[in-house]
VEXDREN-2710 file (C-alpha; in Angstrom, 1 decimal):
% VEXDREN-2710
k/r/px/py/pz
1/MET/87.5/130.3/167.1
2/THR/84.9/130.0/169.8
3/ASN/81.4/130.7/168.7
4/HIS/79.2/132.1/171.4
5/ARG/76.0/132.4/169.4
6/ARG/73.1/131.9/171.8
7/LEU/70.1/129.7/170.9
8/THR/67.8/131.8/173.1
9/THR/64.8/134.0/172.6
10/PRO/65.6/137.3/170.8
11/ALA/66.6/140.3/172.8
12/ALA/63.9/142.5/174.1
13/PRO/63.0/145.4/172.0
14/ILE/64.0/148.9/173.1
15/GLU/61.0/150.9/173.9
16/ALA/61.6/154.5/173.2
17/ASP/60.2/157.1/175.5
18/PRO/56.6/157.9/174.4
19/LEU/56.7/161.0/172.2
20/PRO/54.5/163.8/173.5
21/ALA/51.2/164.3/171.7
22/ASP/52.5/167.3/169.7
23/ASP/56.0/165.9/169.3
24/GLY/57.3/169.1/170.9
25/ILE/56.1/171.2/168.0
26/GLU/56.5/174.8/168.8
27/GLN/54.2/177.5/167.6
28/GLY/56.2/180.5/166.5
29/LYS/59.4/181.2/164.6
30/ARG/62.6/179.3/164.7
31/LEU/65.6/180.4/162.9
32/ILE/67.9/177.7/161.5
33/ARG/71.4/178.8/160.6
34/ILE/74.0/176.9/158.6
35/ALA/77.5/176.7/159.8
36/ASP/80.5/178.0/157.9
37/ASP/80.6/176.1/154.6
38/LYS/84.0/176.5/153.1
39/GLY/84.9/172.9/153.1
40/LEU/88.4/171.6/154.2
41/SER/91.0/174.4/154.3
42/LEU/94.3/174.1/152.4
43/ALA/96.2/173.5/155.6
44/GLU/93.7/170.7/156.5
45/ARG/94.1/169.0/153.1
46/ILE/97.9/169.2/153.4
47/ALA/97.9/167.8/156.9
48/ASN/95.7/164.9/155.8
49/HIS/98.0/164.2/152.8
50/PHE/101.0/163.9/155.0
51/TYR/99.0/161.7/157.5
52/LEU/98.2/159.3/154.7
53/LEU/101.9/159.3/153.7
54/SER/102.8/158.3/157.2
55/TRP/100.9/155.0/156.8
56/LYS/103.7/153.8/154.5
57/THR/106.6/154.5/157.0
58/PRO/108.2/151.8/159.1
59/LEU/106.9/153.7/162.2
60/HIS/103.3/153.1/161.3
61/SER/104.0/149.5/160.5
62/ARG/105.6/149.0/164.0
63/ARG/102.5/150.5/165.6
64/LEU/100.4/147.8/163.9
65/LYS/102.4/145.0/165.3
66/GLY/101.4/143.3/168.5
67/LYS/100.3/140.0/170.0
68/TYR/98.7/137.6/167.6
69/PRO/95.2/136.7/168.5
70/LEU/94.6/132.9/168.5
71/LYS/90.9/133.1/168.0
72/LEU/87.8/135.3/168.0
73/LEU/85.9/135.2/171.3
74/ALA/82.5/135.2/169.6
75/VAL/80.7/135.7/166.3
76/PRO/78.0/138.4/166.5
77/ASP/74.8/138.1/164.6
78/ASP/74.2/140.2/161.5
79/ALA/70.4/140.6/161.7
80/ILE/70.2/142.5/158.4
81/PRO/69.8/140.4/155.3
82/GLY/72.0/141.0/152.3
83/ASP/71.1/141.6/148.7
84/LEU/70.1/138.3/147.3
85/ARG/70.9/139.2/143.6
86/ALA/74.3/140.5/144.6
87/GLY/75.0/137.3/146.4
88/GLN/73.9/135.1/143.6
89/ALA/76.1/137.2/141.3
90/ILE/79.2/136.4/143.5
91/ARG/78.3/132.7/143.2
92/ALA/78.0/133.2/139.4
93/GLY/81.5/134.7/139.2
94/TYR/81.1/138.4/139.5
95/PHE/80.5/141.3/141.8
96/LEU/77.3/143.3/141.0
97/PHE/77.0/146.9/142.4
98/ARG/74.4/149.3/141.2
99/GLY/74.2/147.7/137.8
100/GLN/78.0/147.5/137.4
101/LYS/79.7/144.1/137.1
102/LEU/83.3/143.1/138.0
103/PRO/84.6/139.5/137.2
104/ILE/86.0/137.8/140.3
105/ASP/88.5/135.5/138.6
106/THR/90.6/138.4/137.3
107/ILE/90.1/140.9/140.2
108/ASP/93.1/142.8/141.4
109/PHE/92.4/144.5/144.7
110/ALA/95.4/146.7/144.2
111/ARG/94.0/148.2/141.1
112/LEU/90.3/148.1/141.1
113/PRO/88.8/149.6/137.8
114/VAL/85.6/150.8/139.5
115/GLY/84.3/154.0/141.0
116/PRO/84.7/155.1/144.6
117/ALA/81.4/153.7/145.9
118/PHE/82.0/150.2/144.3
119/ALA/85.5/150.1/145.6
120/ASP/84.2/150.9/149.1
121/TYR/81.7/148.0/148.8
122/LEU/84.6/145.7/147.9
123/HIS/87.1/146.9/150.6
124/SER/84.5/147.0/153.3
125/PHE/83.6/143.3/152.7
126/ARG/80.0/144.2/152.8
127/TRP/79.6/141.7/150.1
128/LEU/80.0/138.9/152.7
129/ARG/76.5/139.8/153.9
130/ASP/75.1/139.4/150.3
131/LEU/77.0/136.1/149.8
132/SER/75.6/134.8/153.1
133/SER/72.1/135.5/151.9
134/ALA/72.6/133.4/148.7
135/ALA/74.8/130.6/149.9
136/THR/75.2/128.1/152.7
137/ARG/78.5/128.0/154.7
138/GLU/79.8/125.1/152.6
139/GLN/78.9/126.9/149.3
140/GLY/80.1/130.4/150.3
141/ALA/83.3/129.6/152.3
142/PRO/85.5/128.6/149.4
143/LEU/84.6/131.8/147.4
144/ALA/85.0/134.1/150.4
145/GLU/88.3/132.5/151.3
146/ALA/89.7/132.9/147.7
147/LEU/88.7/136.5/147.7
148/MET/90.1/137.1/151.2
149/ARG/93.5/135.7/150.1
150/LYS/93.6/138.1/147.2
151/TRP/92.8/141.1/149.3
152/LEU/95.3/140.1/151.9
153/ALA/98.0/139.7/149.3
154/ALA/97.3/143.2/148.1
155/HIS/96.6/145.2/151.3
156/ALA/97.5/143.2/154.5
157/GLU/101.0/144.6/154.9
158/THR/100.9/148.3/153.9
159/PRO/97.9/150.5/154.7
160/SER/96.7/152.8/151.9
161/GLU/93.5/154.6/150.9
162/PRO/90.8/153.6/150.1
163/ALA/91.3/150.1/151.5
164/TRP/92.4/151.2/155.0
165/ARG/90.4/154.5/155.3
166/ALA/89.0/154.4/158.7
167/ASP/85.4/153.8/157.8
168/ASN/86.2/151.0/155.3
169/ALA/88.5/149.4/157.9
170/ALA/85.9/149.5/160.6
171/TRP/83.1/148.1/158.3
172/ARG/85.5/145.4/157.2
173/LEU/86.3/144.4/160.9
174/LEU/82.6/144.3/161.6
175/PHE/81.7/142.1/158.5
176/TRP/84.8/139.9/159.0
177/THR/83.7/139.0/162.5
178/ALA/79.9/138.8/161.8
179/HIS/80.6/136.4/158.9
180/ALA/83.7/134.8/160.2
181/PRO/82.4/131.3/159.3
182/LEU/82.8/132.3/155.6
183/ILE/86.5/133.4/156.0
184/LEU/87.8/131.3/158.9
185/SER/86.6/127.8/158.0
186/SER/89.8/126.8/156.4
187/SER/92.0/124.1/157.8
188/ASP/95.1/126.1/156.6
189/LEU/96.5/127.3/159.9
190/VAL/98.8/129.8/158.2
191/TYR/95.9/131.4/156.4
192/ARG/93.8/131.5/159.6
193/SER/96.6/133.1/161.5
194/LEU/97.0/135.7/158.8
195/VAL/93.4/136.6/158.9
196/LEU/93.3/136.9/162.7
197/ASN/96.5/139.0/162.6
198/CYS/95.0/141.3/160.0
199/ILE/91.9/141.8/162.2
200/ALA/94.3/142.8/165.0
201/ARG/96.2/145.1/162.8
202/THR/93.0/146.7/161.7
203/ALA/92.0/147.4/165.3
204/ARG/95.4/149.0/166.0
205/HIS/95.1/151.1/162.9
206/LEU/91.6/152.3/164.0
207/ASP/93.0/153.2/167.4
208/ARG/95.2/155.7/165.8
209/SER/93.0/157.0/163.0
210/ALA/89.4/157.0/164.3
211/ASP/89.4/160.6/165.5
212/LYS/91.1/161.7/162.2
213/ALA/88.2/160.4/160.2
214/PRO/85.7/163.0/158.8
215/LEU/83.0/164.1/161.2
216/GLY/79.8/162.3/160.9
217/LEU/79.2/158.7/159.7
218/PRO/82.9/157.9/158.9
219/ARG/84.0/158.8/162.4
220/LEU/81.1/157.0/164.0
221/THR/81.9/153.9/162.0
222/ALA/85.5/154.0/163.0
223/TRP/84.8/154.1/166.7
224/GLY/82.2/151.4/166.3
225/GLY/84.9/149.2/164.9
226/ILE/87.2/149.8/167.8
227/VAL/84.5/149.0/170.3
228/ALA/83.6/145.7/168.4
229/ALA/87.2/144.7/168.2
230/SER/87.7/145.3/171.9
231/MET/85.1/142.6/172.8
232/LEU/85.9/140.1/170.0
233/MET/89.6/139.7/170.6
234/PRO/91.4/138.5/173.8
235/GLY/92.8/141.3/176.1
236/GLY/90.5/144.0/174.9
237/ASN/89.5/145.7/178.2
238/PRO/91.8/148.7/177.8
239/ARG/90.7/149.2/174.2
240/LYS/87.0/148.9/175.4
241/LEU/87.3/151.8/177.8
242/PHE/89.0/153.8/175.1
243/GLY/86.6/152.8/172.4
244/GLU/83.4/153.5/174.4
245/ALA/84.5/157.0/175.2
246/GLY/85.3/157.6/171.6
247/LEU/82.0/156.1/170.4
248/LYS/80.0/158.3/172.7
249/ARG/81.8/161.5/171.4
250/ALA/81.2/160.3/167.9
251/ILE/77.4/159.7/168.5
252/ASP/77.2/163.2/170.1
253/SER/78.9/164.8/167.1
254/CYS/77.2/162.7/164.4
255/PHE/73.6/163.2/165.3
256/HIS/71.6/166.3/166.1
257/PRO/69.8/166.4/169.4
258/ASP/66.6/165.5/167.5
259/GLY/68.3/162.2/166.3
260/GLY/68.9/163.3/162.6
261/ILE/72.4/162.8/161.2
262/ILE/74.4/165.9/160.5
263/SER/74.8/165.2/156.8
264/ARG/71.0/165.3/156.5
265/SER/71.1/162.2/154.3
266/PRO/68.5/159.6/154.9
267/LEU/70.8/157.0/153.6
268/ALA/73.5/158.0/156.0
269/GLN/70.9/157.9/158.8
270/LEU/70.1/154.4/157.8
271/GLU/73.7/153.4/157.8
272/GLY/74.3/155.0/161.1
273/ILE/71.5/153.0/162.8
274/MET/72.8/149.9/161.1
275/LEU/76.3/150.5/162.5
276/LEU/75.1/151.1/166.0
277/SER/72.9/148.0/165.8
278/MET/75.8/145.9/164.7
279/VAL/77.9/147.2/167.7
280/ALA/74.9/146.4/170.0
281/ALA/74.9/142.9/168.6
282/VAL/78.5/142.4/169.8
283/TYR/77.6/143.4/173.3
284/ASP/74.6/141.0/173.0
285/VAL/76.8/138.0/171.8
286/ARG/79.3/138.6/174.7
287/ARG/76.4/138.8/177.3
288/GLU/77.4/142.3/178.2
289/GLN/75.1/145.3/178.9
290/ILE/74.7/147.8/176.1
291/PRO/75.9/151.2/177.3
292/SER/73.2/153.7/178.0
293/PHE/74.7/156.2/175.5
294/LEU/74.4/153.7/172.6
295/VAL/70.8/152.8/173.6
296/GLU/70.0/156.6/173.7
297/GLY/71.7/157.2/170.4
298/LEU/69.4/154.5/168.7
299/THR/66.3/155.7/170.5
300/ARG/66.8/159.2/169.0
301/ALA/68.0/158.1/165.6
302/VAL/65.1/155.7/164.7
303/PRO/62.2/158.1/165.2
304/ALA/64.0/160.6/163.0
305/LEU/64.4/158.1/160.3
306/LEU/60.8/157.0/160.5
307/GLY/59.8/160.7/160.1
308/LEU/60.9/160.2/156.4
309/ILE/58.9/157.1/155.8
310/HIS/56.1/157.3/153.3
311/GLY/52.9/155.2/153.3
312/ASP/54.7/152.4/151.3
313/GLY/57.3/152.0/154.1
314/GLY/60.1/153.4/151.9
315/LEU/62.2/156.5/152.5
316/GLY/61.7/159.8/150.8
317/SER/64.2/161.0/148.3
318/TRP/66.3/163.6/150.2
319/GLN/69.9/164.9/150.0
320/GLY/71.2/162.4/147.5
321/ALA/69.3/159.3/148.7
322/GLY/67.1/157.3/146.5
323/ALA/63.8/155.9/147.7
324/ILE/65.2/153.2/149.8
325/ASP/62.8/150.2/149.6
326/PRO/60.6/149.3/152.6
327/ALA/62.2/145.9/153.2
328/THR/65.6/147.4/153.8
329/VAL/64.2/150.1/156.1
330/SER/62.2/147.5/158.0
331/ALA/65.2/145.2/158.5
332/VAL/67.4/148.0/159.8
333/VAL/64.8/149.3/162.2
334/GLN/64.0/145.8/163.4
335/ALA/67.7/145.2/164.0
336/SER/67.9/148.4/166.1
337/ARG/65.2/146.8/168.4
338/VAL/63.7/150.3/168.9
339/ARG/60.0/150.5/168.8
340/THR/58.6/154.0/168.4
341/ARG/56.6/156.4/166.2
342/PRO/57.8/158.6/163.5
343/LEU/59.2/162.1/164.6
344/ARG/57.0/164.7/163.1
345/GLN/59.3/167.6/163.5
346/ALA/63.1/167.4/163.3
347/ARG/64.2/171.0/163.8
348/ASP/67.9/170.5/163.7
349/TRP/68.0/167.7/161.1
350/GLY/65.5/170.0/159.2
351/TYR/62.6/167.8/158.0
352/GLN/58.8/168.4/158.8
353/ARG/56.3/165.5/158.6
354/LEU/52.5/166.2/158.2
355/ALA/50.3/163.1/158.3
356/ALA/46.5/163.0/158.2
357/GLY/44.3/160.2/157.0
358/ASN/46.2/158.3/154.4
359/THR/48.3/161.3/153.4
360/VAL/51.9/162.0/154.3
361/LEU/53.5/165.3/153.4
362/GLN/57.4/165.7/153.9
363/ILE/59.0/169.0/153.8
364/ASP/62.8/170.0/153.6
365/ALA/62.7/173.0/156.0
366/ALA/66.4/173.6/156.5
367/PRO/69.6/174.8/154.6
368/PRO/71.6/172.1/152.8
369/PRO/74.3/170.3/154.7
370/VAL/77.7/172.0/154.9
371/ALA/80.2/170.9/152.2
372/ARG/82.5/168.8/154.3
373/LEU/79.6/166.7/155.7
374/ALA/77.8/165.6/152.4
375/ALA/79.4/164.7/149.1
376/ALA/75.9/164.7/147.4
377/GLY/74.2/167.6/149.2
378/CYS/71.2/169.0/147.3
379/ALA/69.8/172.5/146.9
380/SER/66.3/171.4/148.0
381/THR/65.2/173.8/150.7
382/GLY/61.5/174.1/150.7
383/ALA/60.9/171.0/148.5
384/ILE/58.0/168.6/149.4
385/GLU/57.0/165.0/148.8
386/ILE/53.4/163.6/149.1
387/SER/52.1/160.0/149.4
388/ASP/48.6/158.6/149.6
389/GLY/48.7/155.3/151.4
390/GLN/50.9/152.9/149.5
391/GLN/51.1/155.1/146.5
392/ARG/53.5/158.1/146.1
393/LEU/52.1/161.2/144.4
394/VAL/54.7/164.0/144.4
395/ILE/58.4/163.1/144.7
396/ASN/61.9/164.5/144.3
397/CYS/64.1/163.0/141.6
398/GLY/66.5/161.7/144.3
399/GLY/69.6/159.4/143.7
400/ALA/72.4/162.0/143.5
401/GLY/74.5/159.9/145.9
402/LEU/73.9/156.6/144.1
403/GLU/76.3/156.9/141.2
404/GLY/76.7/153.7/139.2
405/ALA/75.9/152.2/135.8
406/PHE/72.5/153.8/135.7
407/VAL/73.4/157.2/137.3
408/PRO/76.6/158.6/135.7
409/ARG/78.3/161.5/137.4
410/ASP/76.9/164.2/135.1
411/LEU/73.3/163.0/135.8
412/ALA/74.1/162.7/139.6
413/GLN/75.1/166.4/139.6
414/GLY/71.9/167.3/137.8
415/LEU/69.9/165.4/140.4
416/ARG/71.3/167.8/143.1
417/THR/69.8/170.9/141.6
418/THR/66.8/172.8/142.8
419/ALA/64.9/171.9/139.5
420/ALA/65.2/168.2/140.4
421/HIS/63.0/168.8/143.5
422/SER/59.4/169.7/144.0
423/THR/59.7/173.4/144.8
424/LEU/60.0/176.8/143.3
425/VAL/62.9/177.7/140.9
426/LEU/63.7/181.4/140.3
427/ASP/65.4/182.3/137.0
428/ASP/66.5/178.7/136.4
429/SER/69.0/179.0/139.2
430/ASN/69.7/176.9/142.3
431/SER/68.7/178.2/145.7
432/THR/72.1/177.1/146.8
433/ALA/75.0/177.1/144.2
434/LEU/76.5/173.8/143.0
435/MET/80.3/174.4/142.5
436/PRO/82.3/172.9/139.7
437/ASP/84.2/170.7/142.2
438/GLY/80.9/169.2/143.4
439/THR/80.6/171.1/146.6
440/LEU/77.8/173.3/147.6
441/GLY/78.5/177.1/147.4
442/ARG/76.7/180.2/148.6
443/GLY/72.9/180.2/148.8
444/VAL/70.5/179.4/151.6
445/THR/72.0/180.3/155.0
446/GLU/68.8/181.0/157.0
447/VAL/65.5/179.3/157.1
448/GLU/62.6/180.8/159.2
449/LEU/60.1/178.3/160.3
450/ASN/56.6/178.5/161.8
451/ARG/54.5/175.3/162.3
452/GLN/51.1/175.2/163.9
453/GLU/48.7/172.3/164.6
454/LEU/45.1/173.6/164.1
455/GLU/41.8/172.0/164.8
456/ASN/41.2/171.6/161.1
457/GLY/44.8/170.6/160.0
458/SER/48.4/171.5/160.0
459/ARG/50.1/174.7/158.9
460/VAL/53.8/175.2/158.0
461/ASP/55.2/178.5/157.0
462/LEU/58.8/178.7/156.0
463/SER/61.1/181.1/154.1
464/HIS/64.8/181.0/153.0
465/ASP/67.3/183.5/151.7
466/GLY/68.7/181.4/148.9
467/TYR/67.9/184.0/146.2
468/VAL/68.5/187.1/148.3
469/ARG/72.1/187.9/147.4
470/ARG/71.8/187.2/143.7
471/MET/68.3/188.4/142.9
472/GLY/67.0/190.3/145.9
473/TYR/64.0/187.9/146.6
474/VAL/63.1/186.0/149.8
475/HIS/61.2/182.8/148.9
476/ARG/58.4/182.0/151.4
477/ARG/56.3/178.8/151.2
478/LEU/53.1/178.4/153.0
479/LEU/51.6/174.8/153.3
480/LEU/48.3/173.8/154.8
481/MET/47.0/170.2/155.1
482/SER/43.5/169.5/156.0
483/GLY/42.6/167.4/159.1
484/ASP/41.5/164.4/156.8
485/GLY/44.6/164.7/154.5
486/LYS/42.5/165.2/151.4
487/GLU/43.6/168.7/150.7
488/ILE/47.1/170.2/150.6
489/ARG/47.1/173.9/149.9
490/GLY/50.2/175.8/149.1
491/GLU/51.3/179.4/148.3
492/ASP/54.8/180.4/147.2
493/MET/55.7/184.0/147.7
494/LEU/58.6/186.0/146.4
495/THR/59.1/189.3/148.4
496/PRO/61.8/191.9/148.1
497/ALA/64.5/191.6/150.7
498/GLU/65.4/194.5/152.8
499/ARG/68.7/196.3/152.3
500/ARG/69.5/194.3/149.2
501/LYS/69.7/195.2/145.6
502/LYS/66.4/196.0/144.0
503/PRO/64.9/192.9/142.4
504/THR/64.0/192.7/138.7
505/LYS/61.5/190.6/136.8
506/ALA/62.5/187.1/136.5
507/PRO/61.0/183.8/135.3
508/VAL/59.5/181.4/137.9
509/HIS/58.9/177.7/137.6
510/LEU/57.0/175.8/140.2
511/ARG/57.9/172.1/139.8
512/PHE/56.0/169.1/141.1
513/HIS/57.7/165.8/140.1
514/LEU/55.2/163.0/139.9
515/ALA/55.8/159.5/141.1
516/PRO/56.0/156.6/138.5
517/GLY/52.5/155.4/137.9
518/VAL/50.9/158.8/138.3
519/GLU/49.3/159.9/135.0
520/PRO/48.5/163.6/134.6
521/THR/45.8/165.0/132.3
522/LEU/45.7/168.8/131.7
523/THR/42.4/170.7/132.0
524/ALA/41.3/172.8/129.0
525/ASP/42.2/176.1/130.7
526/ASN/45.8/174.9/131.5
527/GLN/45.2/175.8/135.1
528/GLY/44.8/172.3/136.5
529/ALA/45.3/168.6/136.0
530/LEU/43.7/165.3/137.0
531/LEU/46.3/162.9/138.5
532/ARG/45.4/159.2/138.2
533/ILE/47.4/157.0/140.4
534/GLU/47.8/153.5/139.1
535/LEU/45.8/151.2/141.4
536/GLY/45.2/154.3/143.6
537/ALA/43.0/157.3/144.2
538/LEU/42.3/160.2/141.9
539/TRP/43.8/163.6/142.8
540/GLN/43.2/167.1/141.3
541/PHE/45.9/169.8/141.0
542/ARG/44.9/173.5/140.5
543/THR/47.0/176.7/140.2
544/GLY/45.7/180.2/140.5
545/THR/48.4/181.8/138.4
546/GLY/50.7/181.1/135.5
547/VAL/50.4/178.5/132.9
548/LEU/50.5/174.8/133.7
549/THR/52.4/172.2/131.5
550/VAL/53.4/168.7/131.8
551/GLU/57.1/167.8/131.2
552/ASP/59.2/164.6/131.4
553/SER/61.0/163.8/134.6
554/LEU/62.8/160.9/136.2
555/TRP/62.9/159.2/139.6
556/VAL/65.8/157.2/141.0
557/ASP/64.9/154.1/143.1
558/GLY/66.8/152.9/146.1
559/GLU/69.1/150.8/144.0
560/GLY/70.1/153.7/141.7
561/ARG/67.9/152.9/138.8
562/PRO/66.2/155.8/137.1
563/HIS/62.5/155.5/136.1
564/PRO/60.9/157.8/133.6
565/THR/58.0/159.8/135.0
566/ARG/56.3/163.3/134.5
567/GLN/56.3/166.6/136.2
568/LEU/53.8/169.4/136.6
569/VAL/55.4/172.8/135.9
570/VAL/53.7/176.1/136.6
571/THR/55.4/178.9/134.6
572/ALA/55.0/182.5/135.8
573/GLU/57.0/185.7/136.5
574/ALA/58.4/187.3/139.7
575/LEU/57.7/191.0/139.8
576/PRO/59.9/193.5/141.7
577/GLY/57.0/194.5/144.1
578/GLY/56.5/190.9/145.1
579/SER/54.6/187.9/143.7
580/SER/52.4/185.1/145.0
581/PHE/51.6/181.7/143.4
582/GLY/48.8/179.6/144.9
583/TRP/48.2/175.9/144.3
584/LEU/46.1/173.0/145.5
585/PHE/46.3/169.2/145.6
586/LYS/42.9/167.7/146.3
587/ARG/41.8/164.0/146.6
588/VAL/38.6/163.7/144.6
589/GLY/38.1/160.0/144.3
END
């Protein structure tokens, strides 16, 4: 193995084109429509089943055979640090993933007694990054090699899911090569040959399966693995041309023109940027120019991600993601080498960002993602999050996509509901239905948006049709932020929809989930509350209608751990002729 690491100055940052002063924010209405959301058809599921069965045939095995590589041409840098605690756990004899533990000495990679996300963590070999953060090469190599031997014994010969699923195979190839010193330090030439041969087989498998991977992050990852393999093994020029063409198509289909990922998940956005950064690192270590389409993909994706950053540097809790911690976000952005400002309006991705003074207001202004693109999509249209400097004030519960020891499946499903978000809930129903199989059903199909930047602040007016078919109401939310960020005024309106069944009276709950450390105290008239932020400012909440109460809530952090917190709940009633519910957050100290 030849190591071409360069002891030179770091690569220059990629400077994104300066964003226009108004970020291209349009005054006027824009209609956002959701695509057909019926999930995979029966024919598609049957075809995929037979495709997976074909992996076990002699024909597929012959396709994976080829010339054995004698070495890796380089070891790319992995600029993103791993999870120190997870790495220390491996050294202590067990894997640690979202609070779940799995002993290493008895592990059987053919029959892993863990959930899908934990299994993916193991099969992707992402844990090599964690181990490298907690151990030197001398300390980590024996552990990594022992686990590698066990995995090869179970999966090297016959591909099967989830071990050889395209995205897992591609991540594995990236982590095997980036952390090759941990798995290729052995003097056992038979073992080294087996590892290198499996890397080659993985690349050939990806050649045939990348375009069959699901649209979005899985397909992007698969093509990224092909491009990396083409430059890290001898004789890769034909694969490189093939892989770059596929990666360009994957970037174009994975990200909206505004840079947001099609699943609308901040966690997937983070993963997509990390994937492209790791592929860029392969070009860097081989001293080859990074293709313009890859640079352009990163320069679009990073500002969109930064648009969901709060004052503390962490991500908002949207579409199944927890509040990913600032250190992780910073490391991924730094690895991308893109230096730019947050995108204030992502029309296609569907998030609006208002920032003034120390205050950041984030808004979900789009329908949920289609079923086939997001396993943990949420009925959160119209929801908001607010932060004041380093402190969060109003949040969503988040974490639906972080199942583990602390977030069991039933809780994860509950975290996807409209009630788990800071928005209006009509008749205790979701604005978009959650189906028994976990997919999103009928609900929001259209969102109408009008955003204006005024002399004295910002104004966002959005409406959605999530309650029209079932209850005959259109939900409209008007939001105004003052120029200094010290006032956020809102008005939620329910109006009868034209040419629909006549609406009837129904209960309304306006929910504002409060961040941990925010202590609410109700006023005597049950129309307001003082919100004391621990080590932060004093805010006041007022409502003009209904009755205000304080209820229990929870918030899931970026590691999938729930934290108890509180929520403000305004209880009122929707009337057939239309109803309006005004409210105000004001910084008073």
